[in-house]
Biotite code that builds the C-alpha atoms (Angstrom):
import biotite.structure as struc

atoms = struc.array([
    struc.Atom([49.544, -151.344, -35.885], chain_id="A", res_id=1, res_name="UNK", atom_name="CA", element="C"),
    struc.Atom([47.532, -148.756, -33.933], chain_id="A", res_id=2, res_name="UNK", atom_name="CA", element="C"),
    struc.Atom([43.781, -149.199, -33.360], chain_id="A", res_id=3, res_name="UNK", atom_name="CA", element="C"),
    struc.Atom([43.640, -151.901, -35.998], chain_id="A", res_id=4, res_name="UNK", atom_name="CA", element="C"),
    struc.Atom([45.275, -149.658, -38.620], chain_id="A", res_id=5, res_name="UNK", atom_name="CA", element="C"),
    struc.Atom([48.600, -150.663, -40.159], chain_id="A", res_id=6, res_name="UNK", atom_name="CA", element="C"),
    struc.Atom([51.223, -147.973, -39.526], chain_id="A", res_id=7, res_name="UNK", atom_name="CA", element="C"),
    struc.Atom([54.225, -148.329, -41.863], chain_id="A", res_id=8, res_name="UNK", atom_name="CA", element="C"),
    struc.Atom([56.132, -145.628, -39.988], chain_id="A", res_id=9, res_name="UNK", atom_name="CA", element="C"),
    struc.Atom([56.854, -145.095, -36.302], chain_id="A", res_id=10, res_name="UNK", atom_name="CA", element="C"),
    struc.Atom([58.458, -142.471, -34.055], chain_id="A", res_id=11, res_name="UNK", atom_name="CA", element="C"),
    struc.Atom([61.951, -141.515, -35.137], chain_id="A", res_id=12, res_name="UNK", atom_name="CA", element="C"),
    struc.Atom([61.533, -142.503, -38.787], chain_id="A", res_id=13, res_name="UNK", atom_name="CA", element="C"),
    struc.Atom([62.981, -140.005, -41.286], chain_id="A", res_id=14, res_name="UNK", atom_name="CA", element="C"),
    struc.Atom([60.730, -139.227, -44.259], chain_id="A", res_id=15, res_name="UNK", atom_name="CA", element="C"),
    struc.Atom([61.082, -136.954, -47.265], chain_id="A", res_id=16, res_name="UNK", atom_name="CA", element="C"),
    struc.Atom([57.645, -135.514, -47.958], chain_id="A", res_id=17, res_name="UNK", atom_name="CA", element="C"),
    struc.Atom([56.077, -133.431, -50.713], chain_id="A", res_id=18, res_name="UNK", atom_name="CA", element="C"),
    struc.Atom([52.887, -131.572, -49.863], chain_id="A", res_id=19, res_name="UNK", atom_name="CA", element="C"),
    struc.Atom([50.512, -128.822, -50.839], chain_id="A", res_id=20, res_name="UNK", atom_name="CA", element="C"),
    struc.Atom([48.214, -127.301, -48.202], chain_id="A", res_id=21, res_name="UNK", atom_name="CA", element="C"),
    struc.Atom([45.206, -125.062, -48.729], chain_id="A", res_id=22, res_name="UNK", atom_name="CA", element="C"),
    struc.Atom([42.242, -123.689, -46.789], chain_id="A", res_id=23, res_name="UNK", atom_name="CA", element="C"),
    struc.Atom([39.230, -125.816, -47.689], chain_id="A", res_id=24, res_name="UNK", atom_name="CA", element="C"),
    struc.Atom([36.654, -123.015, -47.421], chain_id="A", res_id=25, res_name="UNK", atom_name="CA", element="C"),
    struc.Atom([38.446, -120.536, -49.681], chain_id="A", res_id=26, res_name="UNK", atom_name="CA", element="C"),
    struc.Atom([40.918, -122.600, -51.685], chain_id="A", res_id=27, res_name="UNK", atom_name="CA", element="C"),
    struc.Atom([43.706, -120.275, -50.512], chain_id="A", res_id=28, res_name="UNK", atom_name="CA", element="C"),
    struc.Atom([47.099, -121.963, -50.825], chain_id="A", res_id=29, res_name="UNK", atom_name="CA", element="C"),
    struc.Atom([49.010, -121.971, -47.547], chain_id="A", res_id=30, res_name="UNK", atom_name="CA", element="C"),
    struc.Atom([52.217, -123.591, -48.717], chain_id="A", res_id=31, res_name="UNK", atom_name="CA", element="C"),
    struc.Atom([53.635, -126.117, -51.166], chain_id="A", res_id=32, res_name="UNK", atom_name="CA", element="C"),
    struc.Atom([56.918, -127.923, -51.691], chain_id="A", res_id=33, res_name="UNK", atom_name="CA", element="C"),
    struc.Atom([55.977, -128.757, -55.295], chain_id="A", res_id=34, res_name="UNK", atom_name="CA", element="C"),
    struc.Atom([57.260, -126.374, -57.963], chain_id="A", res_id=35, res_name="UNK", atom_name="CA", element="C"),
    struc.Atom([54.514, -127.227, -60.459], chain_id="A", res_id=36, res_name="UNK", atom_name="CA", element="C"),
    struc.Atom([51.791, -126.523, -57.881], chain_id="A", res_id=37, res_name="UNK", atom_name="CA", element="C"),
    struc.Atom([53.441, -123.238, -56.935], chain_id="A", res_id=38, res_name="UNK", atom_name="CA", element="C"),
    struc.Atom([53.358, -122.142, -60.585], chain_id="A", res_id=39, res_name="UNK", atom_name="CA", element="C"),
    struc.Atom([49.794, -123.358, -61.139], chain_id="A", res_id=40, res_name="UNK", atom_name="CA", element="C"),
    struc.Atom([48.527, -121.476, -58.083], chain_id="A", res_id=41, res_name="UNK", atom_name="CA", element="C"),
    struc.Atom([50.493, -118.317, -58.832], chain_id="A", res_id=42, res_name="UNK", atom_name="CA", element="C"),
    struc.Atom([52.711, -118.393, -55.745], chain_id="A", res_id=43, res_name="UNK", atom_name="CA", element="C"),
    struc.Atom([55.976, -119.477, -57.372], chain_id="A", res_id=44, res_name="UNK", atom_name="CA", element="C"),
    struc.Atom([59.164, -117.803, -56.134], chain_id="A", res_id=45, res_name="UNK", atom_name="CA", element="C"),
    struc.Atom([62.474, -118.145, -57.971], chain_id="A", res_id=46, res_name="UNK", atom_name="CA", element="C"),
    struc.Atom([64.275, -117.584, -54.667], chain_id="A", res_id=47, res_name="UNK", atom_name="CA", element="C"),
    struc.Atom([62.811, -120.716, -53.101], chain_id="A", res_id=48, res_name="UNK", atom_name="CA", element="C"),
    struc.Atom([64.101, -124.265, -53.471], chain_id="A", res_id=49, res_name="UNK", atom_name="CA", element="C"),
    struc.Atom([61.154, -126.583, -54.155], chain_id="A", res_id=50, res_name="UNK", atom_name="CA", element="C"),
    struc.Atom([61.969, -130.027, -52.805], chain_id="A", res_id=51, res_name="UNK", atom_name="CA", element="C"),
    struc.Atom([60.609, -132.595, -50.323], chain_id="A", res_id=52, res_name="UNK", atom_name="CA", element="C"),
    struc.Atom([60.903, -131.546, -46.679], chain_id="A", res_id=53, res_name="UNK", atom_name="CA", element="C"),
    struc.Atom([62.343, -133.631, -43.880], chain_id="A", res_id=54, res_name="UNK", atom_name="CA", element="C"),
    struc.Atom([59.693, -134.996, -41.523], chain_id="A", res_id=55, res_name="UNK", atom_name="CA", element="C"),
    struc.Atom([60.732, -137.007, -38.477], chain_id="A", res_id=56, res_name="UNK", atom_name="CA", element="C"),
    struc.Atom([57.767, -138.966, -37.208], chain_id="A", res_id=57, res_name="UNK", atom_name="CA", element="C"),
    struc.Atom([56.911, -138.045, -33.612], chain_id="A", res_id=58, res_name="UNK", atom_name="CA", element="C"),
    struc.Atom([58.960, -134.851, -33.640], chain_id="A", res_id=59, res_name="UNK", atom_name="CA", element="C"),
    struc.Atom([55.897, -132.628, -33.614], chain_id="A", res_id=60, res_name="UNK", atom_name="CA", element="C"),
    struc.Atom([57.203, -130.001, -36.051], chain_id="A", res_id=61, res_name="UNK", atom_name="CA", element="C"),
    struc.Atom([54.268, -130.325, -38.443], chain_id="A", res_id=62, res_name="UNK", atom_name="CA", element="C"),
    struc.Atom([50.482, -130.210, -38.121], chain_id="A", res_id=63, res_name="UNK", atom_name="CA", element="C"),
    struc.Atom([49.247, -133.116, -36.007], chain_id="A", res_id=64, res_name="UNK", atom_name="CA", element="C"),
    struc.Atom([46.695, -134.286, -38.566], chain_id="A", res_id=65, res_name="UNK", atom_name="CA", element="C"),
    struc.Atom([49.311, -134.314, -41.332], chain_id="A", res_id=66, res_name="UNK", atom_name="CA", element="C"),
    struc.Atom([51.711, -136.397, -39.274], chain_id="A", res_id=67, res_name="UNK", atom_name="CA", element="C"),
    struc.Atom([48.988, -138.878, -38.366], chain_id="A", res_id=68, res_name="UNK", atom_name="CA", element="C"),
    struc.Atom([48.195, -139.408, -42.042], chain_id="A", res_id=69, res_name="UNK", atom_name="CA", element="C"),
    struc.Atom([51.857, -139.786, -43.002], chain_id="A", res_id=70, res_name="UNK", atom_name="CA", element="C"),
    struc.Atom([52.143, -142.661, -40.519], chain_id="A", res_id=71, res_name="UNK", atom_name="CA", element="C"),
    struc.Atom([49.540, -144.551, -42.550], chain_id="A", res_id=72, res_name="UNK", atom_name="CA", element="C"),
    struc.Atom([51.088, -144.019, -45.998], chain_id="A", res_id=73, res_name="UNK", atom_name="CA", element="C"),
    struc.Atom([53.615, -146.285, -47.655], chain_id="A", res_id=74, res_name="UNK", atom_name="CA", element="C"),
    struc.Atom([56.777, -145.066, -49.322], chain_id="A", res_id=75, res_name="UNK", atom_name="CA", element="C"),
    struc.Atom([55.828, -143.569, -52.685], chain_id="A", res_id=76, res_name="UNK", atom_name="CA", element="C"),
    struc.Atom([52.142, -143.269, -51.772], chain_id="A", res_id=77, res_name="UNK", atom_name="CA", element="C"),
    struc.Atom([50.188, -140.031, -52.154], chain_id="A", res_id=78, res_name="UNK", atom_name="CA", element="C"),
    struc.Atom([46.911, -139.006, -50.503], chain_id="A", res_id=79, res_name="UNK", atom_name="CA", element="C"),
    struc.Atom([44.507, -136.070, -50.504], chain_id="A", res_id=80, res_name="UNK", atom_name="CA", element="C"),
    struc.Atom([42.771, -135.519, -47.175], chain_id="A", res_id=81, res_name="UNK", atom_name="CA", element="C"),
    struc.Atom([41.265, -132.957, -44.824], chain_id="A", res_id=82, res_name="UNK", atom_name="CA", element="C"),
    struc.Atom([42.526, -131.985, -41.382], chain_id="A", res_id=83, res_name="UNK", atom_name="CA", element="C"),
    struc.Atom([40.007, -130.464, -38.922], chain_id="A", res_id=84, res_name="UNK", atom_name="CA", element="C"),
    struc.Atom([40.939, -127.354, -36.895], chain_id="A", res_id=85, res_name="UNK", atom_name="CA", element="C"),
    struc.Atom([41.632, -129.303, -33.691], chain_id="A", res_id=86, res_name="UNK", atom_name="CA", element="C"),
    struc.Atom([44.348, -131.268, -35.516], chain_id="A", res_id=87, res_name="UNK", atom_name="CA", element="C"),
    struc.Atom([45.599, -128.310, -37.549], chain_id="A", res_id=88, res_name="UNK", atom_name="CA", element="C"),
    struc.Atom([45.941, -124.801, -36.119], chain_id="A", res_id=89, res_name="UNK", atom_name="CA", element="C"),
    struc.Atom([43.350, -125.091, -33.372], chain_id="A", res_id=90, res_name="UNK", atom_name="CA", element="C"),
    struc.Atom([39.852, -123.741, -32.878], chain_id="A", res_id=91, res_name="UNK", atom_name="CA", element="C"),
    struc.Atom([39.283, -120.012, -32.690], chain_id="A", res_id=92, res_name="UNK", atom_name="CA", element="C"),
    struc.Atom([39.370, -118.751, -29.106], chain_id="A", res_id=93, res_name="UNK", atom_name="CA", element="C"),
    struc.Atom([37.182, -115.646, -28.510], chain_id="A", res_id=94, res_name="UNK", atom_name="CA", element="C"),
    struc.Atom([39.227, -114.779, -25.407], chain_id="A", res_id=95, res_name="UNK", atom_name="CA", element="C"),
    struc.Atom([42.214, -114.102, -27.665], chain_id="A", res_id=96, res_name="UNK", atom_name="CA", element="C"),
    struc.Atom([40.413, -111.206, -29.375], chain_id="A", res_id=97, res_name="UNK", atom_name="CA", element="C"),
    struc.Atom([41.030, -107.966, -27.485], chain_id="A", res_id=98, res_name="UNK", atom_name="CA", element="C"),
    struc.Atom([40.498, -104.217, -27.780], chain_id="A", res_id=99, res_name="UNK", atom_name="CA", element="C"),
    struc.Atom([43.554, -102.070, -27.066], chain_id="A", res_id=100, res_name="UNK", atom_name="CA", element="C"),
    struc.Atom([43.668, -98.250, -26.816], chain_id="A", res_id=101, res_name="UNK", atom_name="CA", element="C"),
    struc.Atom([45.006, -96.641, -29.976], chain_id="A", res_id=102, res_name="UNK", atom_name="CA", element="C"),
    struc.Atom([47.451, -94.581, -27.891], chain_id="A", res_id=103, res_name="UNK", atom_name="CA", element="C"),
    struc.Atom([49.323, -97.770, -26.963], chain_id="A", res_id=104, res_name="UNK", atom_name="CA", element="C"),
    struc.Atom([50.147, -98.286, -30.622], chain_id="A", res_id=105, res_name="UNK", atom_name="CA", element="C"),
    struc.Atom([51.255, -94.670, -30.947], chain_id="A", res_id=106, res_name="UNK", atom_name="CA", element="C"),
    struc.Atom([53.620, -95.146, -28.006], chain_id="A", res_id=107, res_name="UNK", atom_name="CA", element="C"),
    struc.Atom([55.165, -98.143, -29.772], chain_id="A", res_id=108, res_name="UNK", atom_name="CA", element="C"),
    struc.Atom([55.338, -96.244, -33.086], chain_id="A", res_id=109, res_name="UNK", atom_name="CA", element="C"),
    struc.Atom([53.029, -98.787, -34.743], chain_id="A", res_id=110, res_name="UNK", atom_name="CA", element="C"),
    struc.Atom([50.390, -97.789, -37.284], chain_id="A", res_id=111, res_name="UNK", atom_name="CA", element="C"),
    struc.Atom([47.485, -100.246, -36.895], chain_id="A", res_id=112, res_name="UNK", atom_name="CA", element="C"),
    struc.Atom([45.908, -101.115, -40.227], chain_id="A", res_id=113, res_name="UNK", atom_name="CA", element="C"),
    struc.Atom([43.235, -103.823, -40.636], chain_id="A", res_id=114, res_name="UNK", atom_name="CA", element="C"),
    struc.Atom([44.861, -107.039, -41.757], chain_id="A", res_id=115, res_name="UNK", atom_name="CA", element="C"),
    struc.Atom([48.322, -106.021, -40.570], chain_id="A", res_id=116, res_name="UNK", atom_name="CA", element="C"),
    struc.Atom([50.277, -108.394, -38.323], chain_id="A", res_id=117, res_name="UNK", atom_name="CA", element="C"),
    struc.Atom([51.731, -106.590, -35.311], chain_id="A", res_id=118, res_name="UNK", atom_name="CA", element="C"),
    struc.Atom([53.686, -107.677, -32.258], chain_id="A", res_id=119, res_name="UNK", atom_name="CA", element="C"),
    struc.Atom([52.214, -106.946, -28.835], chain_id="A", res_id=120, res_name="UNK", atom_name="CA", element="C"),
    struc.Atom([54.123, -107.926, -25.703], chain_id="A", res_id=121, res_name="UNK", atom_name="CA", element="C"),
    struc.Atom([56.177, -110.322, -27.814], chain_id="A", res_id=122, res_name="UNK", atom_name="CA", element="C"),
    struc.Atom([53.118, -112.035, -29.334], chain_id="A", res_id=123, res_name="UNK", atom_name="CA", element="C"),
    struc.Atom([51.944, -111.745, -32.966], chain_id="A", res_id=124, res_name="UNK", atom_name="CA", element="C"),
    struc.Atom([48.413, -110.479, -33.538], chain_id="A", res_id=125, res_name="UNK", atom_name="CA", element="C"),
    struc.Atom([46.286, -109.452, -36.519], chain_id="A", res_id=126, res_name="UNK", atom_name="CA", element="C"),
    struc.Atom([44.618, -106.054, -36.532], chain_id="A", res_id=127, res_name="UNK", atom_name="CA", element="C"),
    struc.Atom([40.896, -106.586, -37.264], chain_id="A", res_id=128, res_name="UNK", atom_name="CA", element="C"),
    struc.Atom([39.335, -103.158, -36.733], chain_id="A", res_id=129, res_name="UNK", atom_name="CA", element="C"),
    struc.Atom([40.393, -99.605, -35.921], chain_id="A", res_id=130, res_name="UNK", atom_name="CA", element="C"),
    struc.Atom([37.860, -97.106, -34.623], chain_id="A", res_id=131, res_name="UNK", atom_name="CA", element="C"),
    struc.Atom([36.649, -95.069, -31.672], chain_id="A", res_id=132, res_name="UNK", atom_name="CA", element="C"),
    struc.Atom([40.155, -94.686, -30.341], chain_id="A", res_id=133, res_name="UNK", atom_name="CA", element="C"),
    struc.Atom([40.546, -98.441, -29.929], chain_id="A", res_id=134, res_name="UNK", atom_name="CA", element="C"),
    struc.Atom([42.033, -101.263, -31.972], chain_id="A", res_id=135, res_name="UNK", atom_name="CA", element="C"),
    struc.Atom([40.558, -104.763, -32.209], chain_id="A", res_id=136, res_name="UNK", atom_name="CA", element="C"),
    struc.Atom([43.390, -107.307, -32.369], chain_id="A", res_id=137, res_name="UNK", atom_name="CA", element="C"),
    struc.Atom([43.240, -111.070, -32.797], chain_id="A", res_id=138, res_name="UNK", atom_name="CA", element="C"),
    struc.Atom([45.885, -113.237, -31.122], chain_id="A", res_id=139, res_name="UNK", atom_name="CA", element="C"),
    struc.Atom([44.522, -116.437, -32.670], chain_id="A", res_id=140, res_name="UNK", atom_name="CA", element="C"),
    struc.Atom([46.658, -118.131, -35.306], chain_id="A", res_id=141, res_name="UNK", atom_name="CA", element="C"),
    struc.Atom([45.569, -116.764, -38.725], chain_id="A", res_id=142, res_name="UNK", atom_name="CA", element="C"),
    struc.Atom([44.480, -120.299, -39.691], chain_id="A", res_id=143, res_name="UNK", atom_name="CA", element="C"),
    struc.Atom([42.711, -121.099, -36.419], chain_id="A", res_id=144, res_name="UNK", atom_name="CA", element="C"),
    struc.Atom([39.255, -122.570, -36.993], chain_id="A", res_id=145, res_name="UNK", atom_name="CA", element="C"),
    struc.Atom([40.088, -123.535, -40.586], chain_id="A", res_id=146, res_name="UNK", atom_name="CA", element="C"),
    struc.Atom([39.804, -126.976, -42.170], chain_id="A", res_id=147, res_name="UNK", atom_name="CA", element="C"),
    struc.Atom([43.048, -127.614, -44.063], chain_id="A", res_id=148, res_name="UNK", atom_name="CA", element="C"),
    struc.Atom([43.153, -129.763, -47.181], chain_id="A", res_id=149, res_name="UNK", atom_name="CA", element="C"),
    struc.Atom([46.433, -131.531, -47.861], chain_id="A", res_id=150, res_name="UNK", atom_name="CA", element="C"),
    struc.Atom([47.908, -133.348, -50.810], chain_id="A", res_id=151, res_name="UNK", atom_name="CA", element="C"),
    struc.Atom([50.876, -135.254, -49.393], chain_id="A", res_id=152, res_name="UNK", atom_name="CA", element="C"),
    struc.Atom([53.279, -137.886, -50.675], chain_id="A", res_id=153, res_name="UNK", atom_name="CA", element="C"),
    struc.Atom([55.951, -139.882, -48.870], chain_id="A", res_id=154, res_name="UNK", atom_name="CA", element="C"),
    struc.Atom([58.726, -139.538, -51.434], chain_id="A", res_id=155, res_name="UNK", atom_name="CA", element="C"),
    struc.Atom([61.269, -141.562, -49.480], chain_id="A", res_id=156, res_name="UNK", atom_name="CA", element="C"),
    struc.Atom([61.805, -143.378, -46.195], chain_id="A", res_id=157, res_name="UNK", atom_name="CA", element="C"),
    struc.Atom([65.389, -142.461, -45.327], chain_id="A", res_id=158, res_name="UNK", atom_name="CA", element="C"),
    struc.Atom([67.323, -145.220, -43.557], chain_id="A", res_id=159, res_name="UNK", atom_name="CA", element="C"),
    struc.Atom([70.967, -144.485, -44.429], chain_id="A", res_id=160, res_name="UNK", atom_name="CA", element="C"),
    struc.Atom([72.754, -142.912, -41.444], chain_id="A", res_id=161, res_name="UNK", atom_name="CA", element="C"),
    struc.Atom([74.859, -140.485, -43.469], chain_id="A", res_id=162, res_name="UNK", atom_name="CA", element="C"),
    struc.Atom([71.844, -139.292, -45.465], chain_id="A", res_id=163, res_name="UNK", atom_name="CA", element="C"),
    struc.Atom([69.946, -138.675, -42.221], chain_id="A", res_id=164, res_name="UNK", atom_name="CA", element="C"),
    struc.Atom([72.837, -136.648, -40.821], chain_id="A", res_id=165, res_name="UNK", atom_name="CA", element="C"),
    struc.Atom([73.077, -134.535, -43.970], chain_id="A", res_id=166, res_name="UNK", atom_name="CA", element="C"),
    struc.Atom([69.343, -133.865, -43.874], chain_id="A", res_id=167, res_name="UNK", atom_name="CA", element="C"),
    struc.Atom([69.652, -132.640, -40.288], chain_id="A", res_id=168, res_name="UNK", atom_name="CA", element="C"),
    struc.Atom([72.607, -130.472, -41.321], chain_id="A", res_id=169, res_name="UNK", atom_name="CA", element="C"),
    struc.Atom([70.702, -128.953, -44.220], chain_id="A", res_id=170, res_name="UNK", atom_name="CA", element="C"),
    struc.Atom([67.688, -128.208, -42.061], chain_id="A", res_id=171, res_name="UNK", atom_name="CA", element="C"),
    struc.Atom([69.722, -126.408, -39.420], chain_id="A", res_id=172, res_name="UNK", atom_name="CA", element="C"),
    struc.Atom([72.442, -124.756, -41.494], chain_id="A", res_id=173, res_name="UNK", atom_name="CA", element="C"),
    struc.Atom([70.017, -123.674, -44.231], chain_id="A", res_id=174, res_name="UNK", atom_name="CA", element="C"),
    struc.Atom([72.584, -123.966, -46.977], chain_id="A", res_id=175, res_name="UNK", atom_name="CA", element="C"),
    struc.Atom([72.265, -125.229, -50.547], chain_id="A", res_id=176, res_name="UNK", atom_name="CA", element="C"),
    struc.Atom([75.853, -126.522, -50.524], chain_id="A", res_id=177, res_name="UNK", atom_name="CA", element="C"),
    struc.Atom([75.319, -129.323, -48.018], chain_id="A", res_id=178, res_name="UNK", atom_name="CA", element="C"),
    struc.Atom([77.164, -131.845, -50.210], chain_id="A", res_id=179, res_name="UNK", atom_name="CA", element="C"),
    struc.Atom([80.354, -129.845, -49.624], chain_id="A", res_id=180, res_name="UNK", atom_name="CA", element="C"),
    struc.Atom([80.210, -130.721, -45.900], chain_id="A", res_id=181, res_name="UNK", atom_name="CA", element="C"),
    struc.Atom([82.438, -133.653, -44.979], chain_id="A", res_id=182, res_name="UNK", atom_name="CA", element="C"),
    struc.Atom([80.810, -135.934, -42.384], chain_id="A", res_id=183, res_name="UNK", atom_name="CA", element="C"),
    struc.Atom([82.611, -138.833, -40.728], chain_id="A", res_id=184, res_name="UNK", atom_name="CA", element="C"),
    struc.Atom([81.466, -141.304, -38.088], chain_id="A", res_id=185, res_name="UNK", atom_name="CA", element="C"),
    struc.Atom([84.039, -143.119, -35.993], chain_id="A", res_id=186, res_name="UNK", atom_name="CA", element="C"),
    struc.Atom([84.227, -146.896, -36.423], chain_id="A", res_id=187, res_name="UNK", atom_name="CA", element="C"),
    struc.Atom([82.365, -147.460, -33.165], chain_id="A", res_id=188, res_name="UNK", atom_name="CA", element="C"),
    struc.Atom([79.787, -144.786, -34.123], chain_id="A", res_id=189, res_name="UNK", atom_name="CA", element="C"),
    struc.Atom([80.259, -142.822, -30.908], chain_id="A", res_id=190, res_name="UNK", atom_name="CA", element="C"),
    struc.Atom([81.972, -139.791, -32.428], chain_id="A", res_id=191, res_name="UNK", atom_name="CA", element="C"),
    struc.Atom([80.918, -137.564, -35.331], chain_id="A", res_id=192, res_name="UNK", atom_name="CA", element="C"),
    struc.Atom([83.115, -135.057, -37.168], chain_id="A", res_id=193, res_name="UNK", atom_name="CA", element="C"),
    struc.Atom([81.648, -132.372, -39.393], chain_id="A", res_id=194, res_name="UNK", atom_name="CA", element="C"),
    struc.Atom([83.985, -130.361, -41.596], chain_id="A", res_id=195, res_name="UNK", atom_name="CA", element="C"),
    struc.Atom([82.423, -127.021, -42.529], chain_id="A", res_id=196, res_name="UNK", atom_name="CA", element="C"),
    struc.Atom([83.456, -125.582, -45.917], chain_id="A", res_id=197, res_name="UNK", atom_name="CA", element="C"),
    struc.Atom([85.167, -122.203, -45.791], chain_id="A", res_id=198, res_name="UNK", atom_name="CA", element="C"),
    struc.Atom([82.389, -120.416, -47.681], chain_id="A", res_id=199, res_name="UNK", atom_name="CA", element="C"),
    struc.Atom([79.861, -121.380, -44.977], chain_id="A", res_id=200, res_name="UNK", atom_name="CA", element="C"),
    struc.Atom([81.933, -120.473, -41.932], chain_id="A", res_id=201, res_name="UNK", atom_name="CA", element="C"),
    struc.Atom([80.276, -117.067, -41.668], chain_id="A", res_id=202, res_name="UNK", atom_name="CA", element="C"),
    struc.Atom([76.689, -118.213, -42.128], chain_id="A", res_id=203, res_name="UNK", atom_name="CA", element="C"),
    struc.Atom([74.265, -116.180, -40.042], chain_id="A", res_id=204, res_name="UNK", atom_name="CA", element="C"),
    struc.Atom([73.621, -117.736, -36.602], chain_id="A", res_id=205, res_name="UNK", atom_name="CA", element="C"),
    struc.Atom([75.978, -120.626, -37.353], chain_id="A", res_id=206, res_name="UNK", atom_name="CA", element="C"),
    struc.Atom([76.745, -121.161, -33.657], chain_id="A", res_id=207, res_name="UNK", atom_name="CA", element="C"),
    struc.Atom([73.043, -121.596, -32.914], chain_id="A", res_id=208, res_name="UNK", atom_name="CA", element="C"),
    struc.Atom([72.802, -123.955, -35.890], chain_id="A", res_id=209, res_name="UNK", atom_name="CA", element="C"),
    struc.Atom([75.634, -126.080, -34.487], chain_id="A", res_id=210, res_name="UNK", atom_name="CA", element="C"),
    struc.Atom([73.895, -126.417, -31.120], chain_id="A", res_id=211, res_name="UNK", atom_name="CA", element="C"),
    struc.Atom([70.533, -127.266, -32.688], chain_id="A", res_id=212, res_name="UNK", atom_name="CA", element="C"),
    struc.Atom([72.136, -129.846, -34.990], chain_id="A", res_id=213, res_name="UNK", atom_name="CA", element="C"),
    struc.Atom([74.031, -131.415, -32.091], chain_id="A", res_id=214, res_name="UNK", atom_name="CA", element="C"),
    struc.Atom([70.872, -131.618, -29.985], chain_id="A", res_id=215, res_name="UNK", atom_name="CA", element="C"),
    struc.Atom([69.027, -133.448, -32.752], chain_id="A", res_id=216, res_name="UNK", atom_name="CA", element="C"),
    struc.Atom([71.928, -135.812, -33.442], chain_id="A", res_id=217, res_name="UNK", atom_name="CA", element="C"),
    struc.Atom([72.104, -136.791, -29.777], chain_id="A", res_id=218, res_name="UNK", atom_name="CA", element="C"),
    struc.Atom([68.345, -137.414, -29.854], chain_id="A", res_id=219, res_name="UNK", atom_name="CA", element="C"),
    struc.Atom([68.149, -139.553, -32.993], chain_id="A", res_id=220, res_name="UNK", atom_name="CA", element="C"),
    struc.Atom([71.592, -141.193, -32.857], chain_id="A", res_id=221, res_name="UNK", atom_name="CA", element="C"),
    struc.Atom([71.919, -142.436, -29.245], chain_id="A", res_id=222, res_name="UNK", atom_name="CA", element="C"),
    struc.Atom([75.308, -144.057, -29.867], chain_id="A", res_id=223, res_name="UNK", atom_name="CA", element="C"),
    struc.Atom([76.900, -140.675, -30.736], chain_id="A", res_id=224, res_name="UNK", atom_name="CA", element="C"),
    struc.Atom([78.259, -138.967, -27.622], chain_id="A", res_id=225, res_name="UNK", atom_name="CA", element="C"),
    struc.Atom([80.660, -136.450, -29.179], chain_id="A", res_id=226, res_name="UNK", atom_name="CA", element="C"),
    struc.Atom([80.450, -134.063, -32.137], chain_id="A", res_id=227, res_name="UNK", atom_name="CA", element="C"),
    struc.Atom([83.412, -132.097, -33.487], chain_id="A", res_id=228, res_name="UNK", atom_name="CA", element="C"),
    struc.Atom([82.988, -129.204, -35.916], chain_id="A", res_id=229, res_name="UNK", atom_name="CA", element="C"),
    struc.Atom([86.120, -128.604, -37.976], chain_id="A", res_id=230, res_name="UNK", atom_name="CA", element="C"),
    struc.Atom([86.842, -125.302, -39.732], chain_id="A", res_id=231, res_name="UNK", atom_name="CA", element="C"),
    struc.Atom([89.975, -125.167, -41.850], chain_id="A", res_id=232, res_name="UNK", atom_name="CA", element="C"),
    struc.Atom([91.490, -122.296, -43.790], chain_id="A", res_id=233, res_name="UNK", atom_name="CA", element="C"),
    struc.Atom([93.999, -122.949, -46.523], chain_id="A", res_id=234, res_name="UNK", atom_name="CA", element="C"),
    struc.Atom([96.588, -120.440, -47.603], chain_id="A", res_id=235, res_name="UNK", atom_name="CA", element="C"),
    struc.Atom([95.741, -119.047, -51.009], chain_id="A", res_id=236, res_name="UNK", atom_name="CA", element="C"),
    struc.Atom([98.424, -119.655, -53.601], chain_id="A", res_id=237, res_name="UNK", atom_name="CA", element="C"),
    struc.Atom([99.885, -116.506, -55.145], chain_id="A", res_id=238, res_name="UNK", atom_name="CA", element="C"),
    struc.Atom([98.957, -115.905, -58.739], chain_id="A", res_id=239, res_name="UNK", atom_name="CA", element="C"),
    struc.Atom([101.568, -116.890, -61.251], chain_id="A", res_id=240, res_name="UNK", atom_name="CA", element="C"),
    struc.Atom([103.943, -114.056, -62.036], chain_id="A", res_id=241, res_name="UNK", atom_name="CA", element="C"),
    struc.Atom([102.785, -112.167, -65.068], chain_id="A", res_id=242, res_name="UNK", atom_name="CA", element="C"),
    struc.Atom([104.803, -112.734, -68.203], chain_id="A", res_id=243, res_name="UNK", atom_name="CA", element="C"),
    struc.Atom([107.398, -110.065, -68.691], chain_id="A", res_id=244, res_name="UNK", atom_name="CA", element="C"),
    struc.Atom([106.073, -107.342, -70.939], chain_id="A", res_id=245, res_name="UNK", atom_name="CA", element="C"),
    struc.Atom([107.895, -107.047, -74.300], chain_id="A", res_id=246, res_name="UNK", atom_name="CA", element="C"),
    struc.Atom([110.523, -104.314, -74.525], chain_id="A", res_id=247, res_name="UNK", atom_name="CA", element="C"),
    struc.Atom([109.364, -101.007, -75.969], chain_id="A", res_id=248, res_name="UNK", atom_name="CA", element="C"),
    struc.Atom([112.879, -100.153, -77.191], chain_id="A", res_id=249, res_name="UNK", atom_name="CA", element="C"),
    struc.Atom([113.360, -99.814, -80.923], chain_id="A", res_id=250, res_name="UNK", atom_name="CA", element="C"),
    struc.Atom([116.454, -100.787, -82.772], chain_id="A", res_id=251, res_name="UNK", atom_name="CA", element="C"),
])
């Protein structure tokens, strides 16, 4: 209980969450994990997998106001609520709006067009205006200053260790075939072995994924002190010899 409010979930809890987020002022949909909502709002993509996302309470990977509300919900409960800018993407900061000489964009081979997102000194910015030989760019987050309306549901509170590990694997390895990964914990739960299927051995940035997965496992599973990634290749069996073709000789 925090401030007299019952909090079903605490730091480190693994939740599977469905949500739809939109800008309150305009109704613009920011994102959704719900296929039906995606179709209703005209943002459906056949290339995307619509399913609940993994949220680890206290991890800080999602909007602060969303996480605070999830702490209050029970498993299976849904809520519609608003998140103010200071607990979403921050207030707009006028100091982050700057005018840059147009020639600087020419040097970088960038054509500044209003509304276009460009990268300046490694930072993303939105082009607001172009004129008089100068470009007005905005380094604020595109959703800064916006009130965000969420519809969120705690689909499941995940407590099984193996399910947690597979969720971490899926998040980092970004593969749809996560059930083909073989995961084994030692009897004393200090050692974890992950067998990677052959078809995923060449996944892009797989070495970075391994390190990120290991870092999270060590954080959320304190008893685990060693992780082994196993990659095995099996010799392909030769195809059966073709049946001997019938003789073309005539009697």
